[in-house]
NUVEXDREN-674732 format. One line per 3 residues: their letters; for each residue x, y, z of C-alpha. Coordinates in Angstrom, 3 decimals. Layout:
# NUVEXDREN-674732
A> X/Y/Z; ...
//
This chain:
# NUVEXDREN-674732
XXX> 69.535/-19.928/27.584; 69.599/-22.169/24.074; 67.192/-24.277/25.560
XXX> 64.816/-21.536/26.398; 65.366/-19.792/22.907; 64.538/-23.309/21.523
XXX> 61.399/-23.487/23.473; 60.066/-19.929/22.465; 60.705/-20.868/18.700
XXX> 59.213/-24.272/18.906; 56.343/-22.092/20.729; 56.192/-19.553/18.027
XXX> 56.370/-22.085/15.102; 53.793/-24.469/16.692; 51.367/-21.301/16.888
XXX> 51.974/-20.479/13.612; 51.726/-24.121/12.420; 48.516/-24.609/14.318
XXX> 46.762/-22.089/12.195; 48.097/-23.000/9.173; 47.046/-26.593/10.054
XXX> 43.470/-25.078/10.695; 43.386/-23.218/7.442; 44.644/-26.018/5.430
XXX> 42.310/-28.749/7.083; 39.438/-26.079/6.512; 38.873/-25.167/3.417
XXX> 35.587/-23.620/4.101; 37.305/-21.440/6.622; 39.751/-20.171/4.126
XXX> 37.050/-19.443/2.053; 35.197/-17.325/4.158; 38.599/-15.393/5.456
XXX> 39.104/-14.649/1.511; 35.404/-13.522/1.229; 35.743/-11.480/4.179
XXX> 38.978/-9.671/2.880; 37.208/-9.218/-0.770; 34.535/-7.664/0.584
XXX> 36.035/-4.976/2.619; 38.194/-4.103/-0.144; 35.540/-3.743/-2.594
XXX> 33.018/-2.037/-0.070; 33.797/0.197/2.699; 30.715/-0.309/4.037
XXX> 31.300/-3.798/4.867; 33.719/-4.137/7.500; 31.915/-2.156/10.142
XXX> 30.534/-3.480/13.107; 26.811/-2.405/12.529; 27.352/-4.265/9.012
XXX> 29.022/-7.444/10.906; 25.989/-7.732/13.163; 23.593/-7.982/10.236
XXX> 25.330/-10.818/9.017; 25.425/-12.678/12.315; 21.362/-11.968/12.078
XXX> 21.340/-12.772/8.533; 23.036/-15.985/9.043; 21.321/-17.130/12.000
XXX> 17.747/-18.828/11.025; 20.124/-20.381/8.164; 22.431/-21.853/10.663
XXX> 19.946/-23.027/13.221; 18.088/-25.009/10.571; 21.467/-25.928/9.315
XXX> 22.410/-27.485/12.624; 19.836/-29.831/12.657; 20.130/-30.737/9.041
XXX> 23.702/-31.578/9.740; 22.401/-34.506/12.551; 20.565/-35.739/9.198
XXX> 23.068/-35.640/6.843; 25.850/-37.070/9.040; 23.610/-39.888/9.309
XXX> 23.655/-40.234/5.804; 20.123/-38.671/5.786; 18.358/-35.836/4.146
XXX> 15.509/-33.281/5.689; 13.640/-31.429/2.848; 10.858/-30.044/5.269
XXX> 12.912/-28.043/7.740; 11.688/-24.819/6.290; 8.075/-25.760/6.145
XXX> 8.305/-27.308/9.748; 9.833/-23.546/10.739; 6.877/-21.892/9.713
XXX> 4.288/-23.907/11.066; 6.205/-24.094/14.542; 5.784/-20.243/14.337
XXX> 2.340/-20.293/13.169; 1.164/-22.674/16.159; 2.894/-20.445/18.350
XXX> 1.336/-17.119/17.219; -2.097/-18.831/16.746; -2.178/-20.599/19.744
XXX> -1.015/-17.416/21.851; -3.079/-15.005/20.151; -6.652/-16.419/18.846
XXX> -6.522/-19.338/21.372; -5.345/-17.597/24.196; -2.874/-20.004/25.427
XXX> 0.118/-18.692/27.924; 2.970/-17.503/26.011; 5.196/-19.961/27.958
XXX> 2.754/-22.636/26.847; 2.374/-21.190/23.413; 6.398/-21.866/22.884
XXX> 6.171/-25.316/24.086; 3.598/-26.099/21.864; 5.878/-24.909/18.473
XXX> 8.789/-26.556/20.279; 6.684/-29.869/20.453; 5.208/-29.010/16.987
XXX> 8.557/-29.579/15.584; 9.242/-32.835/17.468; 6.469/-33.983/15.659
XXX> 6.941/-33.410/12.437; 10.511/-34.941/12.964; 9.238/-38.007/14.691
XXX> 6.798/-38.381/11.704; 9.808/-38.297/9.187; 11.736/-40.687/11.161
XXX> 8.891/-43.562/11.570; 7.859/-43.013/8.115; 11.857/-43.524/7.342
XXX> 12.876/-46.215/9.911; 9.382/-48.156/9.920; 8.010/-47.465/6.477
XXX> 10.684/-47.914/4.632; 10.342/-44.495/2.697; 13.494/-42.755/1.425
XXX> 14.520/-39.737/3.236; 13.919/-37.748/0.027; 10.285/-38.943/-0.116
XXX> 9.396/-38.893/3.418; 10.675/-34.976/4.014; 9.421/-33.979/0.811
XXX> 6.097/-35.497/1.966; 6.518/-33.565/5.358; 7.161/-30.390/3.263
XXX> 4.068/-30.244/1.774; 2.073/-31.368/4.763; 3.648/-28.830/7.307
XXX> 3.332/-25.787/4.549; -0.158/-26.986/4.026; -1.149/-26.871/7.976
XXX> 0.683/-23.661/8.300; -1.879/-21.787/5.628; -4.661/-24.343/7.155
XXX> -4.381/-22.849/10.524; -3.592/-18.892/9.636; -6.010/-19.093/6.877
XXX> -3.393/-17.740/4.572; -2.682/-14.685/6.591; 0.137/-13.358/8.720
XXX> -0.477/-13.681/12.588; 1.109/-11.112/14.606; 3.725/-12.074/17.196
XXX> 3.014/-11.916/20.790; 5.393/-8.929/22.203; 6.872/-10.857/24.493
XXX> 8.262/-13.224/22.424; 9.264/-10.240/19.607; 12.097/-9.773/22.113
XXX> 14.192/-12.607/20.323; 14.441/-10.033/17.368; 15.769/-7.178/19.500
XXX> 19.095/-6.329/20.679; 20.820/-7.017/24.211; 22.536/-4.142/25.645
XXX> 21.667/-1.996/22.417; 24.355/-3.911/20.481; 24.163/-7.291/20.686
XXX> 21.265/-9.152/18.517; 19.318/-12.011/20.479; 18.991/-13.966/17.149
XXX> 22.711/-14.126/16.998; 23.207/-15.128/20.741; 20.440/-18.187/19.714
XXX> 22.533/-19.097/16.985; 25.201/-19.338/19.279; 23.664/-21.126/21.857
XXX> 21.909/-23.762/19.380; 25.510/-24.100/17.765; 26.928/-25.237/21.106
XXX> 24.166/-27.417/21.717; 24.681/-28.875/18.361; 28.766/-29.487/18.390
XXX> 28.086/-31.030/22.439; 25.327/-33.283/21.027; 27.887/-34.786/17.998
XXX> 30.915/-34.531/20.228; 30.262/-35.808/23.443; 27.162/-37.849/23.532
XXX> 26.319/-41.277/22.581; 23.585/-40.445/19.918; 25.981/-38.049/18.544
XXX> 28.618/-41.200/18.203; 25.619/-43.172/16.646; 25.204/-40.833/14.149
XXX> 28.894/-40.797/12.393; 28.255/-44.478/13.221; 25.144/-45.005/10.941
XXX> 26.418/-42.327/8.545; 29.726/-44.520/7.927; 27.884/-47.939/7.536
XXX> 24.117/-47.988/8.399; 24.775/-52.107/8.441; 28.164/-52.564/10.271
XXX> 26.218/-50.015/12.991; 23.208/-52.506/13.324; 25.491/-55.103/13.416
XXX> 27.430/-53.857/15.902; 24.096/-53.583/18.303; 23.019/-50.240/17.788
XXX> 19.384/-49.731/17.509; 19.428/-47.860/14.169; 15.724/-47.558/13.758
XXX> 15.290/-45.571/17.275; 18.195/-43.574/16.642; 16.933/-42.376/13.265
XXX> 13.864/-41.275/15.195; 15.915/-39.198/17.518; 17.861/-37.443/14.974
XXX> 14.955/-36.336/12.788; 13.124/-35.219/15.910; 16.548/-33.229/16.724
XXX> 16.121/-31.765/13.472; 12.446/-30.792/13.999; 13.497/-28.964/17.170
XXX> 16.290/-26.795/15.492; 13.979/-26.118/12.757; 11.471/-25.045/15.300
XXX> 13.714/-22.799/16.975; 14.680/-21.331/13.837; 10.962/-20.867/13.036
XXX> 10.430/-18.767/15.949; 13.702/-16.515/15.598; 12.580/-15.951/12.037
XXX> 8.996/-14.733/13.260; 10.010/-12.842/16.056; 12.319/-10.655/13.435
XXX> 9.151/-10.021/11.559; 7.280/-9.633/14.248; 4.426/-11.870/12.781
XXX> 4.207/-15.479/11.632; 4.150/-16.034/7.998; 2.623/-18.907/6.516
XXX> 4.849/-18.613/3.576; 7.967/-17.955/5.468; 11.314/-19.894/4.906
XXX> 9.947/-21.121/1.457; 13.424/-22.779/0.495; 15.545/-22.253/3.503
XXX> 15.717/-26.349/3.260; 18.067/-25.746/0.185; 20.506/-22.897/2.026
XXX> 20.601/-25.355/4.958; 21.693/-28.284/3.051; 24.485/-25.681/1.325
XXX> 25.445/-24.325/4.682; 26.037/-27.882/5.775; 27.817/-29.261/2.596
XXX> 30.013/-26.137/2.055; 31.270/-26.606/5.895; 32.708/-29.701/5.092
XXX> 30.166/-32.535/5.686; 29.351/-35.349/2.830; 26.187/-36.097/1.386
XXX> 27.403/-39.735/1.612; 27.390/-39.476/5.452; 30.034/-40.066/8.179
XXX> 31.431/-36.527/8.388; 30.607/-33.136/8.951; 30.540/-30.741/12.361
XXX> 28.603/-28.070/13.900; 31.588/-25.347/13.525; 31.489/-26.241/9.677
XXX> 28.063/-25.627/9.268; 28.237/-22.586/10.876; 31.286/-21.661/8.750
XXX> 29.106/-22.549/5.873; 26.098/-20.364/6.789; 28.197/-17.431/7.310
XXX> 29.843/-17.703/3.928; 25.962/-17.695/2.400; 25.061/-14.906/4.567
XXX> 28.747/-12.577/3.895; 27.854/-13.360/0.126; 24.168/-11.965/0.177
XXX> 25.126/-9.217/2.447; 28.251/-8.309/0.365; 26.531/-8.283/-2.875
XXX> 24.005/-6.271/-1.735; 26.143/-3.463/-0.670; 28.046/-3.861/-3.947
XXX> 24.854/-3.084/-5.893; 25.260/-5.877/-7.903; 21.841/-6.564/-10.287
XXX> 19.253/-8.548/-8.221; 19.444/-10.912/-10.794; 23.345/-11.524/-10.992
XXX> 23.577/-12.141/-7.721; 21.553/-15.419/-7.783; 24.229/-16.847/-10.337
XXX> 27.203/-15.384/-8.122; 26.093/-17.209/-5.196; 25.751/-20.503/-6.964
XXX> 28.781/-20.447/-9.125; 30.704/-19.511/-5.615; 28.906/-22.224/-3.451
XXX> 29.441/-24.866/-6.315; 33.551/-23.508/-6.651; 33.715/-23.537/-2.682
XXX> 32.158/-27.427/-2.269; 33.889/-28.511/-5.554; 37.566/-27.291/-4.591
XXX> 37.260/-28.633/-0.736; 36.346/-32.135/-1.972; 39.498/-31.762/-4.141
XXX> 41.591/-30.776/-0.986; 40.140/-33.677/1.136; 40.934/-36.269/-1.681
XXX> 44.316/-34.959/-2.018; 44.788/-35.387/1.639; 43.954/-39.010/1.583
XXX> 46.998/-40.221/0.771; 48.867/-43.197/2.077; 51.727/-42.618/4.670
XXX> 54.327/-43.218/2.316; 53.072/-40.520/0.662; 52.390/-38.105/3.241
XXX> 54.581/-35.077/1.956; 53.216/-35.397/-1.200; 49.336/-35.300/0.187
XXX> 50.150/-32.727/2.264; 51.312/-30.341/-0.481; 48.473/-31.506/-2.680
XXX> 45.920/-30.352/0.299; 47.787/-27.493/0.483; 47.861/-26.375/-3.624
XXX> 43.814/-27.304/-3.252; 43.174/-24.899/-0.535; 44.892/-22.231/-2.131
XXX> 43.304/-23.019/-5.331; 40.078/-22.603/-3.247; 41.149/-19.289/-2.053
XXX> 42.424/-17.967/-5.305; 38.885/-18.890/-7.077; 36.977/-17.679/-4.924
XXX> 38.551/-14.605/-4.743; 38.566/-13.999/-8.408; 35.186/-15.190/-8.770
XXX> 34.171/-12.616/-6.246; 36.331/-9.674/-7.731; 35.577/-10.628/-11.259
XXX> 31.428/-10.983/-10.734; 31.501/-7.723/-8.913; 33.800/-5.662/-11.421
XXX> 31.511/-6.790/-13.987; 28.200/-6.311/-12.478; 29.229/-3.840/-9.909
XXX> 26.661/-0.376/-11.009; 28.443/1.868/-8.409; 28.025/5.529/-8.827
XXX> 31.195/7.492/-10.373; 30.986/10.040/-8.232; 30.432/9.730/-4.353
XXX> 28.848/13.263/-3.391; 25.524/11.721/-5.022; 22.794/11.263/-3.038
XXX> 22.248/7.472/-2.211; 19.075/5.217/-1.986; 18.241/1.911/-1.634
XXX> 15.050/0.197/-3.450; 13.837/-2.796/-2.492; 11.106/-4.692/-4.437
XXX> 9.076/-7.308/-3.492; 9.735/-9.678/-6.309; 11.119/-9.011/-9.956
XXX> 9.648/-11.995/-11.238; 6.228/-9.747/-11.983; 6.384/-7.092/-15.099
XXX> 4.462/-4.884/-12.642; 7.264/-4.507/-10.050; 9.728/-4.558/-13.309
XXX> 8.055/-1.216/-14.567; 8.119/0.297/-10.860; 11.860/-0.540/-10.901
XXX> 12.080/1.107/-14.633; 10.581/4.334/-13.827; 12.970/4.581/-10.233
XXX> 15.882/4.005/-11.915; 15.053/6.230/-15.152; 14.062/9.092/-12.390
XXX> 16.954/8.619/-10.470; 19.500/9.020/-13.666; 17.361/12.235/-14.234
XXX> 18.326/13.669/-10.766; 21.654/11.961/-10.173; 20.875/9.612/-7.510
XXX> 22.577/6.688/-6.906; 20.047/3.712/-6.631; 20.719/0.430/-5.417
XXX> 17.823/-2.034/-6.239; 17.410/-5.228/-4.381; 14.830/-8.132/-5.316
XXX> 13.217/-9.714/-1.816; 11.875/-12.684/-4.372; 8.469/-12.638/-2.134
XXX> 10.584/-13.531/0.972; 9.798/-11.191/3.893; 12.585/-12.235/6.004
XXX> 15.134/-11.612/2.636; 13.493/-8.178/2.475; 14.742/-7.809/5.763
XXX> 17.878/-8.374/5.571; 18.334/-5.882/2.686; 16.570/-3.179/4.526
XXX> 19.187/-3.908/7.232; 21.778/-3.365/4.994; 20.817/-0.273/3.142
XXX> 20.308/1.053/7.043; 23.522/0.034/8.275; 25.477/1.137/4.700
XXX> 24.415/4.735/5.568; 21.984/5.219/2.753; 20.410/8.565/2.555
XXX> 16.626/7.351/2.195; 15.133/3.778/1.803; 12.587/3.137/-0.580
XXX> 10.019/-0.419/0.001; 7.861/-2.333/-1.955; 7.214/-4.640/0.971
XXX> 6.310/-8.213/0.666; 4.519/-8.048/3.647; 2.933/-5.070/5.110
XXX> 3.753/-6.349/8.781; 6.606/-8.054/8.379; 8.395/-4.829/6.917
XXX> 7.921/-2.984/10.215; 10.847/-3.729/12.421; 13.176/-2.926/9.795
XXX> 11.202/0.612/8.869; 11.518/1.297/12.530; 15.424/0.824/12.824
XXX> 15.615/3.129/9.484; 13.724/5.392/11.300; 15.772/5.186/14.281
XXX> 18.911/6.082/12.007; 16.986/9.290/10.690; 16.862/7.676/7.353
XXX> 13.341/8.736/5.243; 11.525/5.457/4.236; 8.987/5.681/1.372
XXX> 6.566/3.025/0.429; 5.695/2.450/-2.770; 2.376/0.515/-3.993
XXX> 1.692/-1.436/-0.188; 1.834/0.369/2.933; 4.130/-0.472/6.103
XXX> 2.078/-1.245/9.056; 2.985/-0.149/12.760; 5.651/2.139/11.501
XXX> 6.348/5.699/10.310; 6.666/6.390/6.957; 7.407/9.976/5.216
XXX> 5.246/9.053/2.266; 3.046/6.137/0.597; 3.101/6.325/-3.038
XXX> 0.033/3.970/-3.819; -2.466/3.491/-6.361; -6.389/3.914/-5.207
XXX> -6.413/-0.294/-4.368; -9.909/0.090/-3.257; -11.075/2.479/-6.040
XXX> -9.327/-0.016/-8.799; -11.156/-2.889/-7.014; -14.828/-1.330/-7.247
XXX> -13.782/-0.361/-11.140; -13.213/-3.935/-11.860; -16.438/-5.358/-9.840
XXX> -18.461/-2.710/-11.742; -16.912/-3.667/-15.249; -17.583/-7.599/-14.695
XXX> -21.169/-7.191/-13.437; -21.830/-4.597/-16.495; -20.296/-7.080/-19.103
XXX> -22.865/-9.888/-17.499; -25.822/-7.551/-17.324; -25.849/-7.787/-13.865
XXX> -26.271/-11.585/-13.511; -23.821/-14.285/-13.386; -21.523/-16.924/-11.713
XXX> -17.981/-15.447/-11.280; -14.524/-16.385/-9.758; -12.197/-13.943/-7.752
XXX> -8.570/-14.756/-7.765; -6.773/-13.285/-4.608; -3.716/-11.845/-4.518
XXX> -0.579/-12.780/-2.010; -2.142/-13.008/1.736; -0.692/-10.174/4.061
XXX> 0.133/-7.359/1.319; -2.236/-4.011/1.733; -2.406/-4.588/-2.026
XXX> -4.399/-7.698/-1.968; -6.559/-6.387/0.944; -7.485/-3.367/-0.606
XXX> -8.330/-4.848/-3.919; -10.496/-7.528/-2.382; -12.099/-4.735/-0.516
XXX> -12.816/-2.949/-3.676; -14.154/-6.129/-5.230; -16.835/-6.549/-2.556
XXX> -17.649/-2.800/-2.103; -18.323/-2.991/-5.839; -20.495/-5.901/-5.966
XXX> -22.549/-5.181/-3.398; -24.408/-3.062/-5.718; -25.173/-5.799/-8.159
XXX> -26.851/-8.723/-6.217; -27.340/-10.902/-9.300; -23.961/-11.357/-9.491
XXX> -22.932/-14.720/-7.250; -19.168/-15.007/-6.385; -18.866/-19.086/-6.500
XXX> -15.166/-19.282/-5.204; -12.561/-17.157/-3.951; -8.990/-18.431/-3.750
XXX> -5.740/-16.693/-3.858; -3.224/-17.258/-6.668; -0.485/-15.034/-5.019
XXX> -0.193/-12.681/-7.743; 1.445/-15.316/-9.989; 0.560/-16.458/-13.502
XXX> 1.459/-20.431/-13.294; -0.312/-20.416/-9.938; -3.777/-18.230/-11.635
XXX> -3.174/-21.291/-14.058; -3.696/-24.008/-11.562; -6.174/-22.437/-9.403
XXX> -8.188/-21.353/-11.991; -8.172/-24.937/-13.785; -8.812/-26.436/-10.745
XXX> -12.231/-24.174/-10.166; -13.385/-25.005/-13.337; -13.823/-28.526/-12.684
XXX> -15.979/-27.636/-9.660; -17.841/-24.830/-11.582; -17.664/-25.208/-15.124
XXX> -20.603/-22.786/-15.760; -18.499/-19.724/-14.548; -19.190/-16.882/-16.565
XXX> -16.620/-14.455/-15.083; -13.709/-13.801/-13.566; -12.227/-11.247/-11.607
XXX> -8.335/-11.554/-10.821; -6.244/-9.225/-8.565; -3.351/-8.731/-11.012
XXX> -2.780/-9.282/-15.123; -0.392/-12.159/-14.412; -3.219/-14.164/-12.680
XXX> -5.742/-13.094/-15.078; -3.289/-14.147/-18.029; -2.828/-17.913/-16.067
XXX> -7.100/-17.656/-15.700; -7.069/-17.182/-19.814; -4.889/-20.178/-20.358
XXX> -7.010/-22.189/-18.386; -9.999/-21.160/-19.865; -8.807/-21.901/-23.508
XXX> -11.511/-21.070/-26.131; -13.994/-19.834/-23.531; -11.904/-16.689/-22.683
XXX> -12.972/-13.642/-24.240; -16.447/-15.597/-25.621; -18.128/-17.318/-23.085
XXX> -16.401/-16.315/-20.116; -15.067/-12.526/-19.498; -11.713/-11.792/-17.688
XXX> -10.770/-8.664/-15.808; -7.345/-8.289/-14.472; -5.750/-5.020/-12.677
XXX> -2.415/-3.232/-13.443; -2.561/-2.541/-17.058; 0.945/-4.476/-17.626
XXX> 2.107/-4.602/-21.179; 1.078/-8.454/-21.462; -2.096/-7.586/-19.843
XXX> -2.698/-4.679/-22.768; -2.078/-7.204/-25.368; -4.661/-9.605/-23.725
XXX> -7.248/-6.676/-23.778; -6.351/-5.822/-27.263; -6.592/-9.666/-28.625
XXX> -10.071/-9.847/-26.643; -9.159/-12.691/-24.467; -8.968/-10.431/-21.235
XXX> -11.853/-7.502/-21.264; -10.486/-5.429/-19.165; -7.778/-4.418/-17.014
XXX> -7.833/-1.739/-14.239; -4.473/-0.136/-15.488; -2.121/1.630/-12.765
XXX> 0.659/3.141/-13.782; 3.828/1.396/-12.194; 6.615/3.655/-13.859
XXX> 4.776/6.644/-12.517; 4.843/5.042/-9.106; 8.698/3.857/-9.157
XXX> 9.507/7.596/-10.401; 7.330/9.650/-7.394; 8.583/7.283/-5.103
XXX> 12.320/8.489/-5.868; 11.388/12.132/-6.554; 9.786/12.248/-2.848
XXX> 12.892/10.148/-1.396; 14.912/12.947/-2.456; 12.847/15.756/-1.195
XXX> 12.872/13.810/2.179; 16.344/13.336/1.596; 16.846/16.892/0.917
XXX> 14.357/18.230/4.114; 11.617/19.444/2.241; 8.039/19.083/2.832
XXX> 6.387/15.536/1.342; 2.815/14.415/1.160; 2.215/11.447/3.517
XXX> -0.051/9.699/0.684; 0.396/10.235/-3.099; -2.684/8.285/-4.835
XXX> -1.872/7.331/-8.579; -4.964/7.259/-10.281; -6.098/4.132/-11.959
XXX> -8.270/3.664/-15.159; -10.175/1.125/-16.588; -8.733/-0.381/-20.016
XXX> -11.010/-2.395/-22.941; -10.610/-2.626/-26.274; -12.277/0.358/-27.403
XXX> -9.521/2.434/-25.582; -6.407/0.413/-25.343; -5.063/1.368/-28.428
XXX> -4.902/5.416/-26.702; -3.662/3.781/-23.424; 0.080/5.149/-22.586
X> 0.128/3.436/-18.660
//
């Protein structure tokens, strides 16, 4: 009996001791558990089945990319190209299956082959070309992104329906992206732990010269390592495009940094020799939990990046301290264990304080739970036009007693899909969306519609999905006014350049259509170049600077928004407003100042604050079951120096 009791006690102690050792030896796992507990305490919407599945879906693409990057980092390399390779692979699949008429199965194989080729090129440049991994993969980042834009001609390509099912659920509850993530994680774990190439990765990362002297064919091994990374990037690209129902040439921009962060948070060393697939998965989940939780807590979109960066830095710092504390001689094993324990608990404490403190300071939660709740997902807040939409929406929400959560998609269609999923799973009464891409937002809007949540689109339409209301300016009419303004200024003759907006957005397409329609009445106007500058001032400056080299005699510029127009003015210098007339679109404060100063001839002014105000007003009506208009067109107006003083836009 005593023996049985001793065995039972030992077994129980062994189980609890094993759990304790697991947590002590895995600082990232401890941090993840603390984050989940903290988010659950702070938001009642976090710890629900639907939301946890959302977290899994949102972690999937980063995790799959990161599994491939794990191979590279374990071998003391780096791969900055995985985001661009993911976009290129998805674009190859979509283009070959639609435009080229290739069978879908073969198109999928072509996408995987694209990833392998990109990885092999990286490996060749590094192993045989002796280029540093940073430089070789940075070059591939640019090449792959450029090829994606060339193949797609800068526009999203609809994904085949059969492949789009990768973004669906199995049995109505299990998201396919989560299943793919698990499968790819198991493959990565098997490769790292059970294969010759996996053992070679650790050997090369630990000491490349020693690995070479011991007989390893290091150059060939590196070819395989980077090819593996390319395969995982291709799979991630296909999963991402399936979620968005389209291949986006600008998809996964910056995802390589998230992938590297996930690997390092998971315990791998950038110096090589350490790392495992399970740690990488935990790192990806930490990033997903942070973003999901901060969305649910209505933390300011600007502060979210700060909080995420601080927590990542703290997690890695304290995990490093924990591992150092554990690296003691046998004689000091006891002290090392205590140091490891203290550092791990320190990690958990600091992460908890960071999350709770940040959300306490930044949380804009409602004072009353009976307020109608809405979510507003903006394509970007790095543009004054959309900042004004937010201001109008927030002012109207305050007036109507609405609890409004605002998120910033940072021009990333995948991130916006995540935000819309968070809105849907948290049971908001209504959703307002300003889509990054009109096609990519469709699946998320369909999910909201299925949950009986009214959806209002603002400024840009959502294709292939049911909307309660579209609140937008008349972009086609505005484009025609812009064309007429520049043509009349030039007396019906002259050479002009058109700076186009972000491909895939309804605003860019409609304004371009308006420009074309308006210029038909002026055959003496010659369009010498049309180039996209993505609604961005810096890109407008760069693109216009380049075009001036080929067309120094240009006399006019039409830009699809004021930001690009202001960039073009910078490029033109003293010519702006004198020998070259520039017309913008939006009527932003900076644009109106330029009109007043004479450098910008005219701006087709929208009323962004009105767009935000009307969107909230219609969302509340839809939430209350009242009838709303399908389309609300906010008028536009040409503002020149003559009438800018009286324009209140």
